[in-house]
N, C-alpha and C positions, 0 to 999 in steps of 0.2 A: 199596263195591259188593257185598262178600261173594262175589266171583267165584270164589275158590278153593273155598269151601264148596259153591257150586252145581255146580262141575265135579266135585267129589267125590261129590255127590248123583246127578248124571245120568250120570257116566262112572266108576262105581266099579271098583276093582281087585279081581278075584275071588281072586287069590292074595295072601294076607296076608303071605307070606314075601318078597314083592318089596320091595326097598329103595327103589324109586322108583315111585310110583303113576302111573296114567294122568293124573290131574289135574295132578300136579307136572310131568310131561313136557310136557303141553299148556301149562302155565304158562310153562315155559322157552321154548317156541316163540313164545308170545304176546309175551313180553318182548323176544325177539329181533326180532320184526316191528316193534316200536315203536322199538327202540334201534339194533340193528345191521343187521337185514334181510339175514341170511346164509342160504344154502340149508340144507336139513335136514342134509345130510351134513357140514356144518361147525359144527353146534351144539356139539359137544364142545369144540373148540378155542376157540369164541367164549365159552363160559361160563367157561373157565379164564382168560380175560383180565380177568375181573371178580372182585371180592372175594367170598368165600363168603357166601351168603345174598342176594346181589343179584338172583339169578334164582329165588329161592324155594326153593333147595335148599342143603344144607350141603356141606362139602368131600368127605365120603364119598360122597354121592349124585352129586356132580359126576364122580367117577371111574367111576360106573356108567352115565352118560348116553352114549347112542350113537344114531346115526341109525335103527337098527333098533328101538330102544326107542321113539323118537318116532313111527316108522311104525306100530307096534302101537297106540299111543295114538290116532293118527288113525283107525285102523280102528274102535276102540271108540267114538270120537266120531261116526263115520258111522253106527254101529249104534244110537246113543242117540236119544232123542226130542229132537232139536235144536230143533224148534219150541217145545216147552215150556220148554226151557232158555233160549232167547233171550227168550221172553216173560217169564219170571220175572226174568231179568237186567235187562231194560228197566224192568219195574215197580219193581224194587228201586232202580234209578237214579232213577226219577221220585220215589219217596218220599224217598230220601236227599238228592238235590240239588234238589228242587223243580222238576223239569222238567215243563213243561205240554204236554199233548197236545191242545190246542185246534185246531191246524192242522197237518196232516201232508202232506208232499210225497212223491210217488212218481215214480221213473224207473228206467231200466235202462241198462246199458252192456254191451258185449261184451268178453270177455277172450280174446285170441288165443293159440293154442298152436302151437308148432313141432314137427311130428311127425305121424305117420299116425294113431295111436290107433285102430287097426282094431277092437279089441275093445270100445271105449267107444261102444257103439251103443244105450245105454239098457237094458243087461242087468240081471238081478237079482243082487244081491250080498248074501248072507246075509239073505234075506227082505226086502230093501229094493231099490228100483229106483234105480240110479245114473243120473246125467244123461248124455245122449248128446253127446259132443264131435264136432261135425259142422260142415259149412259152413252159413252163414246170412248174413243182412244184417249186414255188418261196420260198426260205428260207429267203428272205428279206420281205416276205408278200407283194410283188408287182406282182400279177398275170397279171396285165395289161401290163407289159413290157416283151419284149423278153430277153433271157438270154443265158449265157454259164455256163457250170459246171466247177468249179475250184477244182480239186482233189489234195489233199496235204497229205503227210506223214511226220511225225516228229519223232525224237528220244525221249527217256524218258526225256531228258533235254530240249526238245523243239527245237532242231536244225533241220531244214528242211532236209529231206533225198530224197524225190522224188516229182515230180509234173507232172500232166497231165491235158490237157484241153479236154473236151468232149462236145457233142451236148447239147443244152439247155434242151431237153426233155429226157435225159438219166436217167434211173433208177439207183439208187446207187447200187443195188444188182448185176448188171452186170459189175461193175467197179473194183471189188476186185481182180479178177484173174490177170488182167494185172498189177494192182498196186503191188500185191504180187510178181509177177515175176520180176518187176523192183527193188523192195527192195531186192530180192534174189541176183540180180547182184551186188547191192551196198554192201550188207553185206558179200558177198562171201560165204555164206552157207545158209542152209534152216532151221536150228533149232532156229532162232530168234523168239521172241514172238510177234505175230501180233495181235494188239488190234484194234477193230472196233465196230461200233454200230450194231443194230439188222439186218441191211441189209446184213451183212456177214452170218447170220444164215440161209443159204439155203443149200440143200443137195449137189449141184454141187460145191459151194464155199468151204465148209468145207471138203468134200471128196478130192478135188484137193490138198488142203494144207496138209491134213493128209497123203495122199498117197505119197506126195513128201518129207515127213519127217519134215514138218513144225509144228509149234505150234500156237495156237490162243486163244484169249479170246473175247467173244462176248456176247451181251445181247440177251436173248431169247425173241422173240416177244409174244404178248398175243395170237396169233393164234396157238401156239404150245399146244398140248394136255397136256404136262407136267405142263404148267402154270396153266391150269384150275384144274388139279388134285390136285396140292398143295394148291391152294386157297380153294378148297372144303375141303381138309384135315384139314386146320387150323381152320375151323369152330368149331370143337370140340376137337382139339388137341393143345398143346402148344409146339412149337419147342424148342429144347435145344440150344438157341442162345449163340454164343460166342462173347464177347465184343472185338472189335478191336480198336476203338478210342473212347475216352471220352474227348471232347474238349469244350472250351467255345463257346458261340454263335459267329459265324463269323462276325456279323454286330452289334448286340446289346449287350452291356455289361451286361444288366439286363435280357436278354432273356434266354430261356431254353437252356440247354447244348446240344451240337451236339454229339450224340452217334450213332455209327455204329456197327451193329452186323452181323454175318455171321452164316449160318447153312448149312450143307451138308446132305441132306436126303439119306437114304440107297438106294432108288430106283434111278438108273441113267437115262439118256436120252435114247431115242430109238436107238441111235447110241452107247449105252453103254459107254458114257462119263459122268464124274461126273458133277453134277449140284450144283452150289453154290448160295444159296438164301441170299439176302442182305436185311437188315432192317435198315432204318434210322429214328430216332425219329423226326428230323426236317422235313424230307420228308413226314412223316405221318401228321404232322400239316399242312404242305403246301397243300397236296392233299385234306384234309378235308375242309380247308378254301376255296380252289378253287371250290370244289363241292358245298359248301354253296353259294358262289357267283353266280355260274351258275344256281342253283336252284332258287335263288332270282330273277335273271334277267329273267329267263324263265317264272316264275310265273307272273312277271310284264308284260311281253309281252303277255301272255295269258289273263290277265285281260284287257289289252288294246284292244285285239281282241274281248273279250266278250262285252266290252262297245260299240264297233263299231257295233257288231251284234244287240245289243239292241237299237241302234239309229234308228231314222226315215228313214235315208238314209244310209243303211249299204253298198250298192254298192258291195255286195258280192253275186254273182249269183250261186246258186246251192251248193249242198253238196260237190261236187268234189273240188270246189275252196276253200271251208272252210277246208277240209281235207288237201289240199296242204299247206295252210297257217299254220296250226297246225304242219304239218311235218317239214316245214322250221324252225319254232321256236325250235322244239325239236332237230333238227339236228344242228342248229347254236350253241346251248349251250350244246350239247352232254348230254342231260338228258332224252332221250327216255326210258332209263332203269328204271328211278325213277318216272317219271310223267306219269300217265295213263290218257289220255285225251279221252273223249267220246263226240260225237256229239249227241245232243238230239233235239227233236222238241217240242216246247212249243206252247200252244194254248192261244190266247187272245180273250176274248169274250166281245162284246158290244151289246147293244140293241137299236133299232131304231124304231120309230113309223112307222106303215104301211101307215098312211095318214098324211097329213099336218094338222096343227092347234094346238090349245092349248090342252095339255094332260089332260085327265079327268079320272074318275074311270072306264069308259068303253073303254078306249083307248087300241087298240091292238098294240103289239110290235112284231118285228121279231128279231131273234138272228143272229148276224153276227160274225162269227169265223174267226180269222186270225192266220195262222200258220207261225211261224218263227223259224229259227235255233238258237241254243244256244250251248255252250260247258260247260262241267263239267270236273274237273280233281281231281285226288287223288294222294297222295304220297305213293309210294310202300315202306313201312317201312321195309319189309322183305329184299328187294333187297338192300336197303340202309345199313341195319345192316350187310348183307352178305359182301358187299364190304368194309365196315369199318374194318372188321376183318383182312384184308390183306393190309390196307393202308400203304404206305411207304415201301412196299416189292417188289422186282423184282429179277428175276433169271439171273445168269451168267453161261455161258457154256464154257468149255475149254476141249481140247483133251489131255492136259498134266496132267496125273494123279499124277505127282510128286509135283504139285503146291498145297499148302495148301489153304484152303478157304480164309484166310487173305491175302495171296499172290495174289490170283485171284482178290480180291477186290482192292488191292493196284495197280495192273496193270490197272484195269478198271478206277480207279480214276485218272489216268494220262491223260485221254482224254481231260480235260480242257486246257492242254498245246497247243493242236492244235486249239482249239477255240480262244485262245489268238492270235495266228498267223493270223487267219481269221479276228479278230477284228483289228489287226494292218494293214493288207493289205487294209482294207476298210476305215479306219479312218486316221491312220497316213500316209500311203502311198497314199491314195486317188486313188485307182485303177479305180473308176468310178466318174464322167462320162468319157467315152473313146472317144477321139476326133479323131477316125480313122474310115474309111468306109470299108477298105479291111479286110476281116476276117482272111486272112493269116497274115497280119501285126499285127492284134490283138492278135492272138495266139503267135506270136513271142514276142510281148510286154509282155504278161503274163509270158513268160519264164524269161524275165528280172526281173519281179516282184518277181518271185521265187528266183532268185539270190540275189535280194535286201533283201528278208526275210532271206536268208542264211547268208549274211554279217551282218545283224542286230542281228541275234541270236548269232553269234560268238562273236560280240563285247560285248553283254550282258553276255555271258557265261564267257569270259575271265576276264571281270571286276569283276564279282561276285566271281569267283574262286580266283582271286588275293586278294579280300577283305577277304575271308576266311583264306587264307594263312597269311595275315598280321593282322589277328584278328581285322578287322575293321567291326563294326556292321552297321554303317550308314555313309552316305555322304550327305552334305548339297546341294543337287542338285535341290530341289523343289524351286519354287519362294519364295522370302523373306528368302532364305537360310534355309528353313525347311529341316529336316533330311529325308533321303530316305534309306530304308533298302534293296530294290531290284531295283537298277538303271536299266533303260531302255536306249536303243540307242537314242531314241528321246530326253531324258534328257541330255545325253552326248553331242549330237550335238548342243542342245540349249546352253549348257555351252560355246561352242566355236563359237557360231554364230556371236559374236561381235569382234572376233579377226581380226585385220586389219593390213595391211602392206602399208606404204606410200612411195612414190618415188618422190623425188624433181628433177625436170627437168629444164634445161636451154638450149635453142636452140636445143631441141630434144635429149640432152645428159643427162645422169643421174649424178646429182651432189652429192646426198646423198640418202641412202636407210634407212628407219626407219622400223625395224622389229617389229613384234607383241610383245607386252609386256604381258606375261602370268602371271596370278594370281597364288597364291600358290595352290588353289584348282585345277586349270587347270594343273599345273605341277604334282600334286599328281595323278590325273586321268591318265595323260599320262604315268607316271611311272608304274601305276597299270596294264595298258593294254599293256605295252611294246613298246610304241611309243616314240622315242627320241624327245627332245625339238628342235633339229636341223631341224625337219620337218617344223617348223614355221619360219625358217630363210631362207633368199634368198640364193640360191646357187651361189658360186663364179664363 
């Protein structure tokens, strides 16, 4: 990759007397993210647990490493032209490893922070604008925490191609133009296929890409009129579905088969681009089961509210408060279309003697009427039947008229590759919690996490391609030597985690050096990814 040289180029050290350059300090932190994932303040002790040179620095430089030294290196990385750095790194990766940039997927996720971060309001830091750590739409379902937006693009093989950090309250729809321009510089052309979710489907985004000669595939949102027109059309028409995939159930051997169909209606979008409708049988079952669960939960909540209204101490004052509670229940479970709730007034009558004493035949009574609120609800069967007609269906939009409906679906179904990278950055690499207060250093740290994802993806790609060339279907990388069909970098690093080198000393001088004894499986993996076994032997 030539990553160390590029870091030296874009993050140079002004003071030549420094024993540890900024690029070397950043290299230490990058290796730590890949291997140990320790916070910045523990890098000094982490490095000393490995042989000299394993983190790109020698024994003398290991003594001078500190969290303050790494922090200053992060400052310089924030000040550097990180966009040009990442572009040059990805281009070098494409040339070195033959990574194709024909199809690129884009998405974003939120990184939550524990703390106030009052000063991180998008302020200027050394002539650059730092991202604002603030509240926004949390994709981790933590609206109580402030966040930043982590925007990532990957190739069809899952290799990261670009990264950007944005304010925590940034809407995804305004991020695509800058992301597409960055990918344009990486790919060196405009005709690559850009795949993204429904936030791309706006007039400004699509027209910009189309006018520049680009191609895209996106999901049309429910707010588009074409969506409603087709769902109305299928009420009394049967589309001529084309079967694309007919596969076994992905999780249950005895479950229903996973079938995917496509259909291209004659009527295009308002931009005169072809629409591809997709229908999944498993998605149909999933949506109907989810609707049934929501209806059951909403009905239970309404029954609880009804019992409370009927109680002696309802503690609900007025019709407005009751209507608010009903609206909250319907919104929480997204069933306002199916459940029609009505507030009613019920009268309760009782009779009381007008005078004291034992009642008799001539006793007079007066009628006391008490009015209380109650709720009634009905299920809108017509709305339910209407939506069930189009369950499991959704539209895809592309400006490339040469793509067949099955090719559009295939491009769209590559989106889980980027979700896998988000899962790895949050679980394997443990990007949160972040033990930094300066938002400039945080953005620089996120850049290193992108580089870690890039290295990880390349290791996985090279190993899997080598397994295909050697006609190896599985490797025993799981615990208890269970077979693994698609090895990950985490499993490869775990395989070598116990490799040790021992040095016998007498009077401070080396008497004998015992190199790591590699197993047959370790040697096989090293041969597949092209790493010589001499890398685990001490240099003379």
